[in-house]
C-alpha positions in Angstrom: 79.1 -87.7 33.9 77.5 -90.6 35.6 79.1 -94.1 35.9 76.4 -95.4 33.6 77.0 -92.8 30.9 80.8 -93.3 31.0 80.5 -97.0 30.7 77.8 -97.1 28.0 79.6 -94.7 25.8 81.5 -97.5 24.2 81.8 -100.0 27.1 79.1 -102.3 25.7 78.3 -106.0 25.3 77.8 -107.4 21.8 75.2 -109.9 20.8 76.5 -112.9 18.8 77.0 -112.5 15.1 77.5 -115.5 12.9 81.0 -115.5 11.3 80.0 -115.5 7.7 81.1 -114.1 4.4 78.0 -112.9 2.5 79.0 -112.9 -1.1 77.4 -110.7 -3.7 80.1 -111.6 -6.2 83.8 -112.5 -6.0 86.3 -109.9 -6.9 87.9 -110.6 -10.3 91.4 -109.5 -11.4 92.4 -108.6 -7.8 95.9 -107.0 -7.6 98.2 -108.9 -5.2 99.9 -106.8 -2.6 103.7 -107.1 -2.5 106.5 -105.6 -0.4 107.5 -103.4 -3.4 103.9 -102.0 -3.7 103.8 -101.3 0.1 107.2 -99.6 0.1 106.4 -97.6 -3.0 102.6 -97.4 -3.2 101.0 -96.1 -6.4 99.6 -92.6 -5.9 96.1 -93.9 -6.9 95.9 -96.3 -3.9 95.7 -96.2 -0.1 96.9 -99.6 1.2 98.4 -98.7 4.6 97.0 -97.0 7.6 98.5 -93.7 6.7 99.0 -94.6 3.0 102.8 -94.9 3.4 105.1 -96.6 5.9 106.4 -93.2 7.1 103.0 -92.3 8.5 102.6 -88.9 6.8 98.9 -89.3 6.0 99.6 -87.6 2.6 98.2 -88.2 -0.8 100.2 -87.1 -3.9 97.0 -86.7 -5.9 96.1 -83.1 -6.9 93.2 -83.2 -9.3 91.1 -81.9 -6.3 92.8 -78.7 -5.2 92.2 -75.3 -3.6 90.7 -73.9 -6.8 88.0 -76.5 -7.3 87.3 -78.2 -4.0 84.2 -76.1 -3.7 82.8 -78.4 -6.4 83.3 -81.6 -4.4 80.1 -83.6 -4.2 79.0 -87.0 -2.9 79.1 -89.7 -5.6 78.0 -92.6 -3.5 77.3 -93.7 0.1 77.0 -97.0 1.8 75.5 -97.7 5.2 77.5 -100.2 7.3 74.5 -101.4 9.3 76.2 -100.9 12.7 76.6 -98.2 15.3 79.5 -97.0 17.5 82.8 -95.4 16.5 83.8 -96.0 12.9 87.5 -95.3 13.1 89.0 -97.2 10.1 90.3 -95.6 6.9 88.7 -97.1 3.8 91.6 -99.2 2.3 91.8 -99.1 -1.5 93.7 -101.4 -3.8 93.3 -100.8 -7.6 89.6 -100.1 -7.5 88.6 -102.3 -4.6 87.7 -100.8 -1.2 87.9 -102.7 2.1 86.2 -101.2 5.1 86.4 -102.4 8.7 83.7 -101.4 11.1 82.7 -102.0 14.7 81.3 -105.5 15.6 83.9 -107.4 13.7 82.7 -106.6 10.2 84.7 -106.1 6.9 82.9 -105.0 3.7 84.5 -105.2 0.2 83.1 -102.7 -2.3 83.7 -101.4 -5.8 85.5 -98.2 -5.0 84.0 -96.4 -8.0 80.4 -97.4 -7.7 79.9 -98.5 -4.1 78.6 -101.9 -5.2 79.2 -104.6 -2.6 81.4 -107.6 -3.4 81.2 -109.4 -0.1 80.8 -108.8 3.6 82.4 -110.7 6.5 80.8 -110.7 9.9 82.6 -112.2 12.9 80.9 -114.2 15.6 81.7 -112.2 18.7 81.2 -113.8 22.2 78.1 -112.6 24.0 80.2 -111.9 27.1 82.7 -109.7 25.3 83.3 -106.3 27.0 85.9 -103.7 26.2 86.2 -99.9 26.4 86.7 -99.3 22.7 84.4 -101.5 20.5 85.9 -100.5 17.1 88.3 -101.4 14.4 90.9 -99.2 12.6 91.2 -101.2 9.4 92.6 -104.3 7.6 96.1 -105.0 6.5 96.8 -106.3 3.0 99.3 -108.9 1.8 99.3 -110.8 -1.5 95.7 -112.1 -1.9 94.6 -111.8 1.7 93.3 -109.3 4.3 94.2 -109.3 8.0 91.8 -108.2 10.7 92.7 -107.7 14.4 89.5 -108.4 16.4 88.0 -107.2 19.6 87.9 -110.8 21.0 91.7 -110.9 20.5 92.2 -112.9 17.4 94.0 -112.2 14.1 92.0 -113.4 11.2 93.1 -113.8 7.6 90.5 -113.4 4.9 90.6 -114.2 1.2 90.6 -110.8 -0.5 88.4 -112.0 -3.4 85.7 -113.8 -1.4 85.9 -112.7 2.3 86.2 -116.4 3.4 88.4 -117.1 6.4 91.8 -118.6 5.5 93.1 -118.8 9.1 92.2 -117.6 12.6 94.8 -117.3 15.4 94.0 -116.5 19.0 96.4 -113.9 20.4 95.4 -113.7 24.1 92.3 -114.1 26.3 89.6 -111.5 26.0 88.1 -112.6 29.3 91.2 -111.1 31.0 90.7 -107.7 29.3 92.8 -108.4 26.2 91.5 -107.1 22.9 92.6 -105.4 19.7 91.3 -102.5 17.7 94.3 -101.5 15.4 94.9 -102.1 11.7 97.7 -104.7 11.5 101.0 -103.5 10.1 102.3 -105.7 7.2 106.0 -105.9 6.7 107.6 -108.5 4.4 105.0 -111.2 5.0 104.6 -110.5 8.7 101.3 -109.4 10.3 102.3 -107.2 13.2 99.8 -106.3 15.9 99.6 -104.7 19.4 97.1 -105.3 22.1 94.7 -103.0 23.9 93.5 -103.4 27.5 95.7 -101.1 29.6 92.7 -100.2 31.7 92.2 -103.9 32.6 95.8 -104.3 34.0 97.2 -106.3 31.1 100.9 -106.4 30.2 101.2 -104.8 26.8 102.9 -106.4 23.8 103.6 -106.2 20.1 103.5 -109.6 18.2 104.1 -110.8 14.6 102.4 -113.6 12.7 103.2 -115.4 9.5 100.9 -114.0 6.8 100.6 -117.4 5.2 99.5 -119.6 8.1 99.0 -117.4 11.2 101.9 -118.9 13.1 103.3 -116.6 15.8 106.8 -115.5 14.9 107.7 -113.3 17.9 106.2 -111.4 20.8 107.8 -108.5 22.5 106.3 -107.3 25.8 106.3 -103.5 26.3 106.9 -104.0 30.0 110.3 -105.6 30.5 110.4 -108.7 32.6 113.1 -109.9 35.1 116.6 -109.6 33.7 115.5 -107.4 30.8 116.7 -103.8 30.3 114.2 -101.4 31.8 112.9 -103.9 34.4 114.7 -101.8 37.1 112.2 -98.9 36.4 109.5 -101.0 38.2 109.1 -102.1 41.8 108.1 -105.5 43.0 105.5 -107.2 40.8 104.0 -104.0 39.4 105.4 -104.9 36.0 103.2 -108.0 35.7 100.1 -105.8 35.2 101.8 -102.6 34.3 99.7 -101.7 31.2 101.7 -100.4 28.2 99.2 -101.4 25.7 100.2 -100.9 22.0 96.9 -100.3 20.3 97.8 -98.2 17.3 99.6 -99.2 14.1 103.3 -98.6 14.0 105.3 -96.9 11.2 108.3 -98.5 9.4 111.7 -97.2 8.2 112.3 -99.4 5.2 115.9 -98.2 4.9 117.0 -99.3 8.3 114.4 -102.0 8.6 113.1 -100.5 11.9 109.5 -100.4 13.1 108.5 -97.4 15.4 105.7 -98.4 17.7 103.9 -96.2 20.2 103.1 -97.5 23.7 100.3 -96.6 26.1 99.8 -95.6 29.7 100.9 -97.4 32.8 98.3 -99.2 34.9 96.5 -98.3 37.0 96.4 -94.5 36.4 97.9 -93.0 39.6 101.7 -93.1 39.5 101.8 -93.8 43.2 100.5 -97.3 42.6 103.5 -98.1 40.3 106.6 -96.1 41.5 109.4 -95.6 39.0 109.8 -94.4 35.4 107.9 -97.5 34.2 109.6 -98.4 30.9 108.4 -98.7 28.2 105.0 -97.0 29.0 104.3 -93.7 27.2 107.2 -94.4 24.9 108.1 -95.1 21.3 109.9 -98.4 20.7 112.3 -99.1 17.8 111.8 -102.8 16.8 113.5 -105.2 14.5 110.6 -106.6 12.3 112.4 -109.9 11.9 112.9 -110.7 15.6 110.9 -108.2 17.6 114.1 -107.1 19.4 114.0 -103.7 20.9 116.8 -101.7 19.3 116.2 -98.5 21.3 113.5 -96.4 22.7 112.4 -92.9 23.8 110.1 -92.3 26.8 107.9 -89.3 26.2 107.0 -89.0 29.9 107.8 -91.1 33.0 105.5 -92.6 35.6 102.4 -91.8 33.7 99.6 -90.8 36.0 97.1 -89.1 33.6 96.1 -91.9 31.2 98.2 -90.2 28.5 98.8 -93.0 26.0 101.4 -92.2 23.4 100.3 -94.9 21.0 100.2 -92.9 17.8 103.5 -93.8 16.1 105.7 -90.8 15.2 106.0 -89.7 11.6 109.3 -90.3 9.9 110.3 -86.9 8.4 113.6 -85.8 7.0 113.8 -82.3 8.5 116.0 -79.4 7.6 116.7 -77.9 11.0 119.5 -75.6 12.2 121.3 -76.0 8.9 121.4 -79.8 8.7 119.2 -82.7 7.7 117.7 -84.7 10.6 116.1 -88.0 10.2 113.4 -87.2 12.6 110.5 -88.7 14.5 107.7 -86.1 14.9 105.0 -86.7 17.5 102.4 -84.3 18.7 101.7 -86.1 22.0 98.7 -86.8 24.1 100.9 -85.2 26.9 100.5 -81.8 25.1 104.1 -81.7 23.9 105.0 -81.5 20.3 108.1 -83.8 20.1 110.9 -83.6 17.6 113.3 -86.6 18.0 116.2 -87.9 15.9 116.3 -91.5 14.8 119.6 -93.3 14.4 120.4 -97.0 14.0 121.2 -97.3 17.7 119.6 -94.4 19.5 116.7 -92.0 19.5 117.9 -88.5 20.4 115.8 -85.7 21.9 115.9 -82.6 19.6 113.1 -80.3 20.7 109.8 -80.2 22.4 107.2 -77.5 23.2 103.5 -77.4 24.4 101.1 -77.2 21.5 98.1 -76.7 23.9 98.2 -75.1 27.4 99.3 -77.4 30.2 100.0 -77.1 33.9 101.5 -80.5 34.3 105.0 -79.8 32.9 107.4 -77.1 34.2 109.8 -77.7 31.3 111.9 -80.3 29.6 115.4 -81.3 30.5 117.5 -80.1 27.5 119.8 -83.1 27.3 117.6 -86.1 28.1 114.2 -84.7 26.9 112.7 -85.8 30.1 109.7 -83.6 31.1 109.8 -81.9 34.5 106.5 -82.6 36.3 104.7 -80.2 38.6 103.7 -82.4 41.6 100.6 -80.2 42.3 99.0 -81.5 39.1 100.0 -85.2 39.3 97.2 -87.5 40.5 97.8 -89.3 43.8 95.9 -91.7 46.0 93.2 -90.3 48.4 93.2 -86.8 47.0 91.5 -85.2 44.1 94.0 -83.6 41.7 93.1 -81.4 38.7 95.3 -81.1 35.6 95.3 -79.6 32.1 94.8 -80.8 29.5 92.2 -83.5 30.4 92.9 -87.3 30.3 92.1 -87.1 26.5 95.2 -84.9 26.3 96.3 -82.3 23.8 95.7 -84.8 21.0 94.4 -88.4 21.5 94.8 -91.2 19.0 93.5 -89.3 15.9 96.4 -88.9 13.6 98.2 -85.7 12.6 99.4 -85.4 9.0 102.5 -84.0 7.2 102.4 -82.3 3.8 105.5 -82.9 1.6 104.5 -79.8 -0.3 104.1 -77.3 2.5 106.5 -78.9 5.0 103.9 -78.4 7.7 102.4 -80.8 10.3 98.6 -80.6 10.8 97.4 -81.5 14.3 93.8 -82.2 15.5 94.2 -80.7 18.9 91.9 -79.9 21.8 92.4 -76.8 24.0 90.6 -75.5 27.1 89.9 -78.9 28.5 91.0 -79.9 32.0 90.5 -83.1 34.0 90.9 -84.6 37.4 90.2 -87.6 39.6 90.8 -89.0 43.0 93.2 -91.9 43.0 92.5 -95.1 44.9 94.3 -98.4 45.4 92.2 -101.4 44.5 93.0 -105.0 43.9 93.1 -106.3 40.3 90.4 -108.6 39.3 91.1 -110.1 35.9 88.8 -108.9 33.2 87.5 -106.0 35.2 88.3 -102.3 34.9 91.4 -101.3 36.9 91.6 -97.5 36.5 92.8 -96.6 40.0 89.8 -94.3 40.3 86.0 -94.6 40.0 84.7 -94.0 36.5 82.1 -91.5 37.8 84.9 -89.5 39.4 86.6 -88.8 36.1 86.2 -85.2 35.2 86.4 -83.0 32.1 85.9 -79.3 32.8 86.1 -76.4 30.4 88.2 -73.5 31.3 86.2 -70.4 32.4 85.7 -68.0 29.5 86.9 -70.5 26.9 85.7 -69.4 23.4 86.6 -72.6 21.6 87.7 -76.2 22.2 88.9 -78.0 19.0 91.8 -76.6 17.1 93.2 -77.6 13.7 96.8 -76.5 14.0 99.5 -76.1 11.3 103.1 -76.2 12.6 106.5 -75.9 10.9 108.5 -78.7 12.6 111.8 -77.2 11.3 111.3 -73.9 13.3 108.8 -74.8 15.9 106.5 -72.0 14.8 102.7 -72.2 14.5 101.7 -71.1 11.0 97.9 -71.1 11.3 95.1 -72.3 13.5 91.4 -72.9 13.0 89.2 -72.9 16.1 85.9 -74.8 16.7 83.8 -72.8 19.2 81.3 -75.5 20.2 83.1 -78.8 19.5 86.0 -80.9 20.3 88.2 -82.0 17.4 88.3 -85.8 17.5 89.2 -87.0 14.0 92.3 -87.8 12.0 93.8 -85.4 9.4 94.8 -86.1 5.8 96.9 -83.8 3.6 97.0 -83.9 -0.2 99.2 -82.5 -3.0 96.2 -80.3 -4.0 97.2 -78.1 -1.0 94.2 -79.4 1.0 93.7 -80.6 4.5 90.6 -82.9 5.1 89.2 -83.5 8.5 86.0 -84.4 10.3 86.0 -84.8 14.1 83.3 -82.3 15.2 79.9 -82.7 16.8 78.2 -80.8 14.0 78.7 -83.8 11.7 80.6 -81.8 9.1 83.4 -83.0 6.9 85.7 -80.1 5.9 88.5 -79.1 3.5 91.0 -76.4 4.4 93.7 -74.6 2.5 96.9 -76.3 3.7 98.9 -73.0 3.4 96.6 -70.5 5.0 94.0 -72.5 7.0 91.1 -71.0 5.1 87.9 -73.1 5.2 87.2 -74.0 1.6 84.4 -76.6 1.7 82.2 -78.5 4.1 79.6 -81.2 3.9 77.1 -82.3 6.5 77.1 -86.1 7.0 74.9 -88.6 8.9 77.0 -88.7 12.0 80.2 -87.4 13.5 83.4 -88.4 11.8 86.2 -90.0 13.8 88.0 -91.9 11.1 90.7 -91.0 8.6 90.0 -89.5 5.2 91.7 -91.2 2.3 92.3 -90.2 -1.3 92.4 -92.5 -4.3 92.1 -92.5 -8.1 90.2 -94.6 -10.6 90.0 -94.1 -14.4 91.5 -90.6 -14.1 89.2 -89.3 -11.4 90.3 -88.5 -7.8 88.1 -89.5 -4.9 88.0 -88.6 -1.2 86.5 -91.2 1.1 85.6 -91.2 4.8 83.6 -93.2 7.3 81.0 -91.2 9.3 80.1 -92.9 12.6 80.3 -91.3 16.1 81.0 -93.1 19.3 83.6 -94.2 21.9 85.8 -91.4 23.2 84.3 -88.7 21.0 80.9 -89.4 22.6 82.4 -89.6 26.1 83.8 -86.1 25.6 80.5 -85.0 24.2 78.7 -86.4 27.3 81.2 -84.5 29.5 80.7 -81.3 27.7 76.9 -81.5 28.2 77.5 -81.5 32.0 79.5 -78.2 31.8 76.3 -76.2 30.9 77.9 -74.4 28.0 75.1 -74.9 25.5 76.2 -78.2 24.0 73.8 -81.1 23.7 74.4 -84.8 23.4 72.6 -85.0 20.1 75.1 -86.5 17.7 73.4 -89.5 16.0 75.2 -92.8 15.6 75.2 -95.2 12.7 78.0 -95.8 10.2 78.0 -94.6 6.5 80.9 -94.6 4.0 80.9 -91.3 2.1 82.8 -91.0 -1.2 83.3 -87.6 -2.9 84.5 -86.4 -6.3 84.4 -83.3 -8.4 81.1 -82.5 -10.2 81.2 -83.5 -13.8 
């Protein structure tokens, strides 16, 4: 892949858009969102990133099931009017759908008919650059929506009209700070984390008052002088150590603890920042009222592969070895399927195993859960080092799902990809890429003789056994997974533009529908007037396109021909 290809696959400048709310008609009889509704959401709605605070990505609706999913058909579509990666789940609250798209746009729609209520377009600076020009959704609280923007603001919108209620600057986009996540809303607090690890930022999680946008607390993911964990850094490396926190956390409402994933250390080669580098590539347990770090678990130390572990672990009560474990389940970018135990004061290692092939880890220390690295596959300065899986890992940010009916975890994995680069030590220039290697040197190679790449995997987390697997011969799998009580698994994520439904118990492919583009975002399920709907955004770009570009250079018969352009697709059973 050339430097130009790598940069333009998402690393783009935006032209200015006027920050406006185009109103087709205000929303009447809007249902205010309360703490009780978020903690115990109605089955008919999808108001959080993964529908529930535990992050399962599971809908209890079952009208659409294994016996009738073959009759699923599009009932309406809506073009978003923009390109690039559409990664947000359509958020649904009692018949109203809110969709966030790239370029700072939020669209409010009638979830039954697709009619537009209003559209917000943010004015983005014409000198704005970032690696991931996308948005993963809007948070809901009372009568407002909350958008984290790529120019590093949190914006509150009136849910009925789309008009701006308040707008708070978080940090400075000119220094590489930006946001792409859906804010987590907990008890009137709007909680966000920043992107920008590849620009040498110091990561953070911060909370804002939902009423007025006042900052309530900010917790840095890289501990400063005098803070626990600071000793895992040398010199001033911590000041620009990365640790961005660019995915939405999950929340344990019983213990009032937020679990938030943290990204890679910066720059990439571990030689440039010796030490374990807390709290990079970790999960943090945070107090939502103060931001205090209660405890943590580091998935892997001294990250050198760009293996963010930003997807928050799922909170699952597991029956394992004859006892109930309040677990944290995380299929990691580092290729390890992690089972941890959450307690009020500590996160304990329970088990871990590779869910795709890897040559980086020799094993895992049984007591600490610390992976044992093979130095031959750890990038260094001045020498090209190859490693498997690639820098996109066994599973990147697209979310796994857990079915409460089957007890299985469904993982959008990628196999037979390897990567490599030559590390270099360069001075940090604020606002410029700081990878520790040249973009054109970043490699993705397919293993010789590989007969597939993407894998939809089903695992039993109680036993560590794989139950089934569906392979994709000519495509990566780069899309989030959703499970339903109808014993169905919905996923996009492939370069053939198909949206698919699988039998959750057996892995049998039951239904597929070609869409306008590739699907990276998360499917959702909701119900209106007794009818169940499945909704998804189709819109290819960002890292899915970068992988596609890299596959083309491997001469394996794959072309860079996935069209861009966002469309919301909504499906229901034929009447």
